[in-house]
Backbone bond lengths (Angstrom), bond angles and torsions (degrees), N, CA, C in turn:
res aa  C-N    CA-C-N  psi(-1)  N-CA   C-N-CA  omega(-1)  CA-C   N-CA-C  phi
1 M - - - 1.444 - - 1.516 110.42 -
2 R 1.340 116.83 -33.53 1.457 120.33 -178.98 1.516 110.89 -58.99
3 A 1.335 116.38 -36.47 1.462 119.39 -179.54 1.522 111.38 -66.15
4 L 1.325 117.13 -31.42 1.454 120.33 180.00 1.516 111.82 -71.28
5 L 1.327 117.29 -22.08 1.450 120.70 -177.51 1.521 112.68 -92.31
6 G 1.305 117.46 -5.92 1.464 121.01 -177.06 1.513 112.13 -92.65
7 I 1.295 114.10 -178.77 1.461 121.59 177.08 1.516 107.35 -104.70
8 L 1.313 115.77 128.21 1.452 121.26 179.05 1.519 107.41 -103.25
9 L 1.322 115.83 117.34 1.467 119.73 -179.51 1.511 109.90 -91.73
10 V 1.293 115.07 142.44 1.449 120.93 -176.37 1.517 109.24 -135.75
11 T 1.313 116.41 139.13 1.453 120.39 173.33 1.518 108.20 -110.74
12 I 1.327 115.42 118.12 1.459 121.58 179.07 1.519 106.73 -131.17
13 C 1.327 116.04 118.99 1.466 121.64 178.12 1.525 111.76 50.10
14 C 1.314 115.88 49.04 1.458 123.50 175.02 1.525 113.85 69.06
15 N 1.306 119.68 9.64 1.456 123.48 175.31 1.521 108.70 -112.66
16 V 1.303 116.50 147.27 1.460 120.40 179.12 1.520 108.50 -104.60
17 F 1.325 115.51 126.38 1.456 122.15 177.64 1.515 107.95 -115.79
18 A 1.294 117.16 154.74 1.462 121.11 175.57 1.515 108.90 -123.98
19 I 1.314 115.79 131.37 1.453 121.10 171.99 1.511 105.85 -104.66
20 V 1.311 116.43 117.77 1.456 121.06 -177.26 1.518 108.54 -111.43
21 V 1.308 116.28 119.19 1.454 121.69 173.53 1.509 105.19 -114.90
22 N 1.322 117.11 108.62 1.457 120.07 -172.63 1.519 111.78 -116.84
23 A 1.316 115.94 -175.43 1.459 121.25 -176.33 1.518 112.28 -64.62
24 G 1.324 118.85 -17.07 1.454 121.84 179.93 1.514 113.83 -87.64
25 T 1.319 117.67 15.33 1.458 120.61 -179.76 1.516 109.76 -102.59
26 Q 1.313 115.32 161.38 1.453 118.84 175.30 1.515 108.68 -129.26
27 N 1.326 115.07 149.03 1.445 120.42 177.37 1.521 108.32 -68.29
28 L 1.302 117.10 131.39 1.458 122.55 -179.58 1.518 108.11 -92.01
29 Y 1.317 116.04 109.63 1.463 120.62 177.86 1.518 108.47 -77.60
30 L 1.310 116.36 118.48 1.459 120.17 -175.37 1.521 113.31 -99.11
31 G 1.321 118.18 2.71 1.462 120.84 -176.92 1.519 113.10 -53.45
32 N 1.315 117.17 -57.63 1.457 121.36 179.49 1.518 111.76 -114.30
33 N 1.315 117.16 4.47 1.461 121.99 -176.11 1.519 110.23 -119.07
34 N 1.314 116.32 66.70 1.451 120.09 179.70 1.522 109.68 -64.82
35 V 1.327 116.13 147.56 1.457 122.43 -173.69 1.526 108.96 -116.82
36 S 1.314 116.68 127.40 1.455 121.26 -179.64 1.521 110.43 -91.28
37 C 1.328 115.38 134.02 1.460 120.11 172.56 1.526 109.14 -115.88
38 G 1.303 116.42 25.87 1.458 121.11 178.75 1.512 111.25 108.79
39 R 1.327 116.08 -93.19 1.464 120.55 -177.46 1.521 112.79 -86.81
40 Y 1.324 118.32 0.44 1.462 121.03 -173.59 1.525 109.29 -145.05
41 I 1.320 116.54 147.32 1.461 122.58 175.86 1.525 107.90 -107.34
42 I 1.334 116.78 120.04 1.469 121.37 177.06 1.522 107.84 -80.91
43 N 1.332 116.08 126.57 1.456 121.04 177.73 1.522 109.28 -143.35
44 N 1.327 116.96 -177.74 1.463 121.05 -175.16 1.524 113.79 -60.63
45 S 1.320 118.10 -22.12 1.465 119.93 -178.93 1.529 112.68 -100.79
46 S 1.329 117.67 12.04 1.466 121.27 -178.96 1.524 111.80 -64.63
47 R 1.312 114.45 145.08 1.460 121.48 176.85 1.526 108.73 -109.23
48 Q 1.307 114.69 149.72 1.467 122.26 -178.71 1.528 111.29 -54.79
49 N 1.322 117.70 -46.94 1.469 121.08 -177.51 1.521 112.00 -60.07
50 D 1.335 116.84 -39.52 1.464 120.20 179.51 1.522 111.17 -66.75
51 V 1.329 116.80 -43.20 1.463 120.55 179.67 1.525 109.99 -63.05
52 E 1.337 116.94 -44.31 1.466 120.19 179.41 1.528 112.04 -65.85
53 S 1.324 117.34 -32.75 1.465 121.07 -177.84 1.521 113.37 -78.51
54 F 1.327 117.45 -37.24 1.462 120.48 -169.85 1.524 114.83 -111.65
55 C 1.328 118.30 -9.45 1.464 121.14 -179.02 1.527 109.86 -112.42
56 S 1.308 115.61 163.33 1.458 121.44 175.11 1.529 108.20 -88.70
57 V 1.338 116.41 102.06 1.461 122.13 179.16 1.525 107.36 -88.38
58 I 1.333 116.94 119.37 1.464 120.96 -175.25 1.522 112.77 -105.11
59 G 1.326 116.93 2.17 1.458 121.12 176.16 1.512 109.76 -176.98
60 S 1.328 116.01 156.24 1.460 119.95 177.33 1.518 109.51 -152.70
61 A 1.326 115.09 155.76 1.463 121.49 178.74 1.522 108.03 -157.11
62 Y 1.334 115.66 158.20 1.459 121.31 177.11 1.516 107.65 -124.82
63 A 1.329 116.83 124.95 1.465 120.84 -179.76 1.520 110.38 -151.53
64 E 1.315 115.98 133.28 1.465 123.97 175.13 1.525 112.79 49.51
65 G 1.318 116.36 46.20 1.454 121.25 175.82 1.515 115.67 79.78
66 K 1.323 117.52 5.89 1.467 121.03 -179.62 1.522 109.77 -121.79
67 L 1.320 115.35 140.51 1.455 121.32 171.30 1.518 107.22 -94.97
68 W 1.322 116.99 125.97 1.462 122.61 178.00 1.517 108.86 -104.00
69 L 1.326 116.57 129.45 1.454 122.21 175.14 1.521 108.42 -119.83
70 R 1.323 116.62 131.62 1.467 121.25 171.11 1.523 105.60 -96.19
71 V 1.331 115.34 117.05 1.455 122.66 -172.59 1.524 109.34 -114.51
72 Q 1.330 116.47 133.10 1.457 121.28 175.28 1.521 108.39 -82.60
73 T 1.334 117.28 120.77 1.458 121.21 179.93 1.520 110.05 -107.76
74 Q 1.328 116.05 164.97 1.458 120.49 -179.78 1.519 112.36 -78.81
75 N 1.336 117.20 -34.38 1.455 119.18 -172.45 1.523 114.94 -109.51
76 L 1.330 119.40 -13.89 1.465 121.33 -176.67 1.521 113.93 -123.34
77 G 1.312 118.64 3.16 1.460 120.12 -174.74 1.518 110.09 75.11
78 A 1.320 116.88 -143.86 1.465 121.13 -179.23 1.524 109.99 -80.43
79 V 1.327 115.84 134.02 1.460 123.46 179.32 1.520 107.39 -124.76
80 D 1.331 117.19 135.06 1.463 122.47 177.11 1.519 108.93 -98.46
81 C 1.333 116.46 119.95 1.464 121.57 -178.72 1.520 109.72 -122.58
82 S 1.328 115.46 140.56 1.462 119.85 177.07 1.523 109.24 -109.48
83 F 1.337 114.44 147.10 1.455 122.16 -178.84 1.521 109.21 -127.92
84 V 1.324 116.04 138.40 1.458 122.46 175.82 1.523 106.83 -122.17
85 S 1.311 116.61 125.45 1.467 122.58 -178.33 1.525 111.99 51.58
86 G 1.329 116.73 37.65 1.450 121.28 176.21 1.514 115.68 83.22
87 H 1.335 118.23 -1.03 1.464 122.16 -179.03 1.523 110.31 -111.98
88 L 1.326 116.32 143.91 1.458 121.13 179.05 1.521 110.19 -60.47
89 Y 1.325 116.06 130.55 1.463 121.99 177.37 1.521 110.22 -102.10
90 Q 1.331 117.25 -54.56 1.460 121.21 177.86 1.519 109.89 -163.98
91 C 1.332 115.19 161.05 1.459 121.63 177.08 1.518 109.57 -129.73
92 F 1.325 115.27 153.24 1.455 121.75 179.32 1.515 109.30 -132.16
93 I 1.337 115.39 146.16 1.458 121.53 172.80 1.513 107.78 -124.64
94 D 1.341 116.37 152.47 1.462 120.44 175.13 1.513 109.14 -76.75
95 N 1.319 115.74 141.42 1.474 120.21 176.04 1.499 110.28 -75.52
């Protein structure tokens, strides 16, 4: 949980981005609430490669064995999703 409350710094193309998952976030249940990022629907069976290929990824970080992607969605704005071994683990949205 401590990792979720910290700031994850990322270097992408010589720019530094921060993904902040703080106490004001909520876990996004994707079971019946699939999230559209345009050409792709993020759901519980989503794979990292598909999200990176079909969604607009606006930030990424690696921490404690998880890859975090900040994805721009059509209906929820930016969503932070973590992946373990290429499979979606969980997503968070800001309240």
